[in-house]
N, C-alpha and C positions, 0 to 999 in steps of 0.2 A: 506980745505984747507979754512978756516974763519979767517978773524983776529979778537983775541977777542972781545976789543972793541965792532966792527960789531955785533955778536954772543950775548955779555951784551945786548947792546940797539934794539937787538931783541924783547931778552926775557921780556929788562922791559916794552914794546911794549905790547906780550903778556901778564903777570902780569897786566898790568893798564886797559888793556880789558875784565879780569877775564879769560881770558883761561886757564893758568896755578896757581900756586903758590908757593912762593919761604922759603922754611926755611932754617936753618944754619943742614951742615951734621951732627947728636947727632956724628957720629965715628972722625970724622974731622973737629973743628966749619970756618976752614980758607975756605973751601966748599959748594956749595949751594944743597940744593935738590930742584928738581923743579915737581911739580905731576900739573897732567890736573886738572880740576873743572871739575861742570857737564858741565859749556858751552864747555867747548874744546872737551867732549865724546863726545858732541854733535858732536859734528867737522866729525867723525871717518865716518859716507857715504861722504861726499862730501868730503873727503882723499882720501878712499876706488876709489870714483867715477874716482880722478885725477889719481888715479894709474892702474885704468883701462886703460882711454881713453892712458896713456904715456903707455903703454903696446900696446894697436890697433895700435900707429901712429909712433909708433919709435921699430920696433918690435926688431930692433937688440941686443936692450936691457934684460937682462933675469933679472935682479931683481927683484927678491919676487917671481920667478914661479908656485912657489905650493900655495901661494899665492893669487896670478892674474886667477889662475888655479883655484881654490876653487869657487872664489869670483865671478868668470863669470859663479858656473851648482850654489852655496847658498849662493846668498848675502849675506839677511837673517841672515844665520848662523855666514858666517866670519863675520858682526856688531855683535853679540852679542859675540862672542868668543872674539874680540878686543876690547871690553869696561868691559866683566868680567879681563881679563890680566890688564886694570889701577888702581893704588893704586891711586880711587880719593880724592881731598881735601874736 
């Protein structure tokens, strides 16, 4: 639960920083569609390392256990697969 105005402000910051782009949803013009830019995709290794750190230091959390397990054994492949699944702006 995050207030919509706070979420909107955070998306605006990411857009101004060149991490994401924003466009109108082609199916519903009232909605916005956000896409990662190349700069945003370059954050994948950092975010993956944060996820691994979190899994190590909060072992009670089982969020994305399969991803964490695979990243521990083959980090480069996980990064490549995550990048491939992004639709870059």
